[in-house]
N, C-alpha and C positions, 0 to 999 in steps of 0.2 A: 504494500500500500504506500503510495506517495502522497505526502501532505504538503500542499503549498500554502493554504491559508494559515494565518496566525490566529491564536485564541483571542477573541474579543474580551472586553471587560464586563460586558453584560449580555445576557440572552433572556428571551422570554421564557424559554424552557431549558432547564439544566438537567441532563440525564446522566446519572451516575451508575456506571456498570456497562460493560461491553459484552453482551450475550444475545441470544435469540429474542429474549423478552424486550430488551432495550432497543434492539435493531428493528423489531416489528413496530414498536411505538414510534421510533424516529422515522420509519418508512411512512407511517400514517401522517405524521406531522409534515413531512415533505410534500405529501399530496395536498395538504391544506395550506402550503406555502408559509409555514410557521418558522419562526426564528429559534434555532435550538443548537445545542452542542451535546455530544456524547463523550463522557470522560471515562477512559479505561484506567481506573485507579489501581495503584500498586497494592492497595489493600484487598483488591478483589481477585485479580489474576485467575479468572475462570471463563475466558471467552468461549470455550467449548469447541473451537474450530482450529484447525491447523492446516497450513498449506503443505501438501506433499508433492515434492518436485518430481518424483518418479512417475506420477500419473498426471502432473500439471493440473491439480485440482485442490480446492478447499474441501476438507473432510471434517465432519463432526466427530469429535473424539470420544463422546460418551455413547453408551448403548442406546440406539434410537427407538426404544420401545415406548408404546403409548397405551395407557389404560383407557377406560371408558371416557368418551367425549360426548357431552350433550350438545349436539350441534344446533339446538334451538335457542341456546342462551346468548350466543354471540354470532356476529356475522363472520363466517369462516371462509369467505371467498378465496383467501390465499391458498387454501389447501386443495381446491378442486373437489372431486368426489371423495367421500370418506366411506370406506368399507368396514362394517362391523362384523367381527367374527368371534367365535368361541374357540378356545384352545388353551393349552397349558405349556409351560416350558418343557423342553426335553432334557433329561439328565442321562448320564452314562453310568451304568451299573452292571458289573459282572460281564463286561465285554459287549454290551448292547445298549442302544438308546431306548429309553422308556419315558412315559409321561411322568412329570414330577408330581408326586402326590402329597408332599409336605415334608417338614423337617424332622418329624418324629420327636425323639428325645434328645436330639443333638443340641448341645449347648453352644450356640453361635453368637458371638459378641455383637455382630452387626445385623442380626436377624431383622430388626425393625427397618433397616435401610433396604434390605433385599425383598421383603415381603410385598411391597407395592408392585414389583415386577411379576408377581405370581398370580395376578388377577386372571380370572377366566375370560372375561370379555376384553377384547382388544380392538383398537381402532387403527386403521391403515389408511392414512391420507394418500391421495394420488400423487401429490407433489413430494419430491424428495427433499430432505432437509438441506442438502448441499445446494440444490437449485434455488430454494427460497433464500438461504443465507447469501448466496452470491448476488441474487437479484436485489435484495435489500442493500447489500454493501455497495453495489455499483451506484445506487441512488444517493446514499448518505455518507460515503466514505470521506468526503471533504469536510464533514462536520464531526469526525471522530478524532479525538486527541489522545494519544497513548501516554502511559506512564505519568499520570497526573495524581500524585499522592496528596490526599486531603490532610492538611496538618492543622487547620483551625476552622471552626464553624462559628458564625455569628447569628444570633437570633434575638428578636425584640418583639414583645407583645404578640406572641403566637405566630410569628413569621420568621422563617429562615431568611436572612437578608444578604448574607455573603459567605463564601467559603474561600479559604486560602489554599493554594496548590503549591506543593513542593517548598513550602515555607516562605514563598516570596510573591506569588502571583495571586492577586485578589480578583474574585469573580462574583458578580452579583446576578440575581435572576428574579423573575416574577414567580415562577413555579419550579420546585425541585422534585425530582423523582429518583427514588432509590430502588435499583433493580436486582441487587445481588449482595452477597456477603453481609447478611443482615446483622450479625453481632456488632459490626463496626458502627452502624448508625446509632445503636444504643450506647455504645461507649462515648460517642460524641455528644449526643443529645439526651442522655439518660437522666440528667438532673431535672429536665423538664417533664419527665413522665416516670417517676421513680417506681411506681407499682408495676407498670408494664415491663420496665427494664429488669426488675427483680424476677418477675415470672419468666422472662425471656432468658435470663442468665442461668436458670435451672434446667434448660433443655439440654439433652444429650446430642452432641453433634458428631457426624461422621464425615470423613473425607473419602474421596474415591481415588484409587490407583488405576490408571487406564493404559491399555496397550492397544495400539492400532497397528495391524499388520497388512502390508501390501504383499499378497502372496504371489510369488513368481512361479510356484508350482502348485497344482491343485491338490489339496489334502483329500483324504478319503471320507466318503459318506456324509457330506454336509448338505444342508438344505438352505437355500437362500431365504433371508428374512424370517427365519425361525429363531425364536429366542431359546438359547441354551443356558442351563444352570448346572454347572459342573462342581462337584464337591470331592475333595480328596480326603486323605487321612487326617488332615489338620482341621477338618470341618470349616474350611474357608470357602464360601460360595463364590464362584466365578461366573459372571453373566457374560454372554456373548451373542453376537449376531453376524452372519455373513451377508455381504451386499455386493452389488456390482456398481461401480462408478466409472463412467467413461469406458466401459468394457473390461475394467480391471476388477479382480476379486480382492475385496477388502474385508477383513474381519475386525470387529471392535470388541474389546474385552474390558471388564470392569469388576473390581472388588472393592470392599469398603474397610476402612480402619478407623478407630477412634480418632477424632480430630486432633487431640493433644499429641498423638504419635506422628502426625504428618511431617514434622521437621526431622524425624529420626530416619536417617538413610538406611539403617539396618532393617527397620520394620518395613519400609516401602520396598526395599530390595527383596525381602523375603516374600512379600505379597506378589511381586512381579514374577519371581521364580515359581511360585505356586501356580499362577495363571498359565505360564508356559508348560509346566509339568502336566496340568490337566488337559490343555489343548492337545499336546502330543499323545497323551494316553487315549483320548477320545477320537482324534481325527487322523493321526499319522503315527500309529504305534510301530510301523515297519519302515518308516522313512523319516528324513529330517523335515522339519517345518521350514521350508525355504521361503524367505521373504525379507522385506525391509521393515524393521521394527521402529515404532515411534512411541515414546513414553511420555505421558502427561499426568501430572498430579493436580487434582482439583480439590481445593481446601473448603471444607464445610459445605457439603452439597445436600445433606439430609439431616433433618431433625423433626421430631414430632412436636408441632407447634400449636396443637389444638388447645392446650391448657393456658396458653399465653393470652388468649382473648384478642389477639391481633388478627386483622383481616386485611386483604389487599385493599388499597385505597388510601384516603387521607389519613395520616397518622394523628392519633389523639394528641391534643394540646398544640397542634400546628395547623395553620390555615393553608399553607402553601407547600407542604411536604407530603408526598405520597410514597408509599412503600408497596411494591408489586413483586410477588414472587410465587412461582409454582409450588413452593414448599407449603403454602397455605391450602393447597388443593388436596394434599395427601395422595397425589397421583404423579406419575413419572413419564417423561418423554418430551420430545422437542415440540410437539403440537401444544402441550400444556404451557410451555414457555412462551410460545407465540400468543396464546390466548391471554396471557398476562399483559402483554404489550397492547393487544387489541382492547383489553379491559381498561387500561390507562387512557387510551384514545377515546373510548366511549364515555369516560368520566370527565372529559374536558368541559368546563363550564365558564362562560364569560371570558373577559380579557385578562391577561396576566397583570399582576399588580406591580406598581413601581416600588423598588426597594427604598427604605428610608435613607437619607443622606449620611447620617451619623450612627452606624450600627454599633451595638455593644458586642465586642469580641469575647467569645468564650473559648479561651485557650485550654486545650486538653494536654 
């Protein structure tokens, strides 16, 4: 991505987070010819897409599974036709693939994070995630600014008035939208909503360890677009899907670890080793898994947030700050991320407010 414009000092809409949710919102704003910017904060680091040079394409790095979608609640025109099917993940046991019937008595640390993928009803949008991502990116890429670490937040009388980026650049806005890495916003603005911040802080968070493989040789006995859930002796579930992108065979694999262990290279390395072990055991027991590996770690991608009382939309105690996340839906998949962006677009009301000229800076 080449960026020629410089970051302005004020925008009508300031979008924090670079992912499918924020891109879909920015895409809708561009259609309305609104003034906005998208900030890829260093606190977030979970764009979810990676350019893979060997196939010359942008690839979604997370497992692109979608649970139930109620296509009557929002305008879903970006997806095209949506096919609803019933099915379960396939697992590999005693040398054969079988329908996954449950975890039984296995004591799995990240079971809460894996369970949403095991829903019986599945939605299959006609549009591929990579096609939508590229389409949106082509439209809004000049409004995306990378590596913008939020170091200060200013708020006054229920309005966020200004943020400071990288300790030196001040940016004001009429409306602010937070699309990812939710713990950070509560660290910055928690004093204005102590009860919610306290509830939020009690949530158990998981990070995901992701492996994307561009297969140069075909593995054995795989099905395209079938969700796999592989489990080894360590009871570490590995989720995976095979897809074709530009005629190339791609598989995406994901496992979860407690978020506090994300910085531990030994833990993440062991998780990746287990993914590769289970892939080989299931699909290529008699040959090498030839391909190009791409490793991505996404920090804090899942938590059960029902008890926090927080929902997508305007954040309590603030008039111009919205929080939108697919984590509030208790469903997984790229379509749910896009729905969050469309939801933010549908919530737009009135004209953006002017920021006060002398904001009070809350330095964290």
